[in-house]
C-alpha positions as CSV (number, residue, x, y, z in Angstrom):
1,M,-84.4,62.9,-69.0
2,L,-80.9,63.9,-68.1
3,I,-79.4,62.4,-71.2
4,T,-81.3,65.0,-73.3
5,A,-80.2,67.8,-71.0
6,I,-76.6,66.6,-71.3
7,E,-76.8,66.6,-75.1
8,N,-78.3,70.0,-75.2
9,K,-75.8,71.5,-72.8
10,I,-72.9,70.1,-74.8
11,V,-74.3,71.5,-78.1
12,T,-74.7,74.9,-76.4
13,M,-71.1,74.8,-75.1
14,L,-69.7,73.8,-78.4
15,T,-71.8,76.4,-80.3
16,E,-70.2,79.1,-78.1
17,A,-66.7,77.7,-78.5
18,T,-66.8,77.0,-82.3
19,I,-69.4,79.4,-83.7
20,D,-70.0,82.4,-81.5
21,D,-66.6,83.1,-80.1
22,V,-64.4,82.6,-83.1
23,S,-63.6,84.1,-86.5
24,T,-61.5,81.5,-88.3
25,Y,-62.6,77.9,-89.0
26,V,-66.2,78.7,-87.8
27,V,-68.3,75.6,-87.5
28,K,-71.2,75.7,-90.0
29,G,-73.5,73.6,-87.9
30,I,-73.9,71.3,-84.9
31,H,-76.2,68.4,-85.4
32,G,-77.7,65.6,-83.3
33,F,-77.1,62.8,-85.9
34,L,-75.1,62.0,-89.0
35,F,-76.2,62.8,-92.5
36,D,-74.7,61.6,-95.7
37,W,-71.7,63.8,-96.7
38,E,-73.8,64.8,-99.7
39,E,-76.3,66.6,-97.5
40,Y,-73.8,69.3,-96.5
41,E,-72.4,72.1,-98.6
42,Q,-70.3,74.0,-96.0
43,Y,-67.8,72.6,-93.5
44,P,-66.6,72.1,-90.8
45,R,-69.5,70.5,-89.0
46,I,-70.0,68.9,-85.6
47,V,-72.2,66.0,-84.7
48,V,-73.0,65.3,-81.0
49,A,-74.6,62.0,-80.2
50,C,-75.4,60.7,-76.7
51,E,-75.1,57.0,-77.3
52,E,-75.3,55.1,-74.1
53,M,-76.2,55.2,-70.5
54,E,-74.8,52.6,-68.2
55,L,-75.3,52.0,-64.5
56,A,-71.8,52.2,-62.9
57,T,-72.6,51.4,-59.3
58,Q,-75.5,51.0,-57.0
59,M,-75.0,51.5,-53.3
60,I,-76.9,50.6,-50.2
61,G,-79.5,53.2,-49.5
62,G,-80.4,53.7,-53.1
63,A,-77.5,55.9,-54.4
64,V,-76.7,55.2,-58.0
65,T,-73.9,56.4,-60.3
66,K,-74.3,56.4,-64.0
67,E,-72.0,57.0,-67.0
68,Y,-73.3,58.6,-70.1
69,G,-71.3,58.2,-73.3
70,V,-71.2,61.1,-75.7
71,S,-69.6,60.9,-79.2
72,I,-68.6,64.1,-80.8
73,F,-67.7,64.0,-84.5
74,I,-66.0,66.8,-86.4
75,L,-66.4,66.7,-90.2
76,C,-64.2,68.7,-92.4
77,H,-63.9,69.0,-96.2
78,D,-61.6,71.2,-98.4
79,K,-59.9,71.2,-101.8
80,D,-56.5,71.5,-100.1
81,K,-55.4,68.5,-97.9
82,D,-53.3,70.6,-95.5
83,E,-56.1,73.2,-95.0
84,C,-58.5,70.4,-94.3
85,L,-56.3,68.9,-91.6
86,L,-55.6,72.4,-90.1
87,Q,-59.4,73.0,-89.9
88,R,-59.9,69.7,-88.2
89,D,-57.1,70.2,-85.7
90,T,-58.1,73.7,-84.8
91,V,-61.8,72.7,-84.2
92,I,-60.6,69.7,-82.1
93,E,-58.5,72.1,-79.9
94,R,-61.5,74.4,-79.4
95,V,-63.9,71.5,-78.5
96,E,-61.4,69.8,-76.1
97,A,-60.6,73.1,-74.4
98,K,-64.3,73.9,-73.8
99,L,-65.1,70.5,-72.5
100,R,-62.0,70.5,-70.1
101,S,-62.9,74.0,-68.8
102,N,-66.4,72.9,-67.8
103,Q,-66.2,69.4,-66.5
104,R,-69.3,69.5,-64.4
105,L,-71.4,71.0,-67.2
106,D,-72.5,73.9,-65.0
107,N,-73.7,71.5,-62.3
108,L,-76.4,70.2,-64.6
109,A,-79.2,68.4,-62.9
110,D,-82.5,66.8,-63.9
111,N,-85.9,68.5,-63.4
112,T,-86.4,66.9,-60.0
113,N,-82.8,67.6,-58.9
114,T,-82.3,63.9,-58.0
115,E,-79.7,63.2,-60.6
116,R,-76.8,65.6,-61.2
117,V,-73.5,65.7,-63.1
118,Y,-70.5,65.4,-60.8
119,G,-67.8,65.1,-63.4
120,S,-66.7,64.3,-67.0
121,E,-63.7,63.2,-68.9
122,L,-62.3,63.2,-72.4
123,G,-61.6,59.8,-73.7
124,R,-59.9,58.8,-76.9
125,T,-59.8,61.1,-80.0
126,R,-59.7,59.2,-83.3
127,L,-58.7,60.8,-86.5
128,S,-59.1,59.9,-90.2
129,K,-58.5,61.5,-93.5
130,S,-59.2,60.5,-97.1
131,G,-59.5,62.0,-100.5
132,M,-57.6,62.9,-103.7
133,A,-57.5,65.5,-106.4
134,E,-59.0,68.5,-104.6
135,D,-61.6,66.5,-102.6
136,Y,-60.3,65.9,-99.1
137,H,-62.4,64.8,-96.1
138,S,-61.3,64.6,-92.5
139,V,-63.1,63.2,-89.5
140,A,-62.3,63.4,-85.8
141,W,-64.2,61.3,-83.3
142,I,-64.0,62.4,-79.6
143,Q,-65.2,60.2,-76.9
144,F,-66.6,62.1,-73.9
145,R,-68.0,60.6,-70.7
146,V,-70.3,62.3,-68.3
147,F,-70.7,60.9,-64.7
148,T,-73.8,61.5,-62.6
149,D,-75.1,60.4,-59.2
150,R,-78.6,59.9,-58.2
151,N,-80.3,59.3,-54.9
152,I,-83.3,57.0,-55.3
153,P,-85.3,56.5,-52.1
154,I,-86.0,52.9,-51.3
């Protein structure tokens, strides 16, 4: 399924941008689903979740366009509030820059080459922070949409 390939491709891209190619605020892990905060000992962390697939348009002749929704969560924790927010903001910049620089996800296609990515776009980025007395958490949620087209013979 292409949705799995999209998720894997995004994880690979974000690994390169936030783990392999950097020396400060290195992401400690990229996951496919959320755990309880208690499960983690080291931050920042990224969670990538492909949540939805919706049929955008169906044209005469069998051509179909789809939109896949991807949520990317950045989880940060630090004893210092300012450091926690700086971590979050730095990782957001790296994630957004990587996604913007590769909008077609390397021309990703399914195994039969009938469905392929033709574009993507960053949607909203939501931020939150909480904590007190040397226990600060910050979360960023980035909405990312991937658009595909598919030719289905009738």
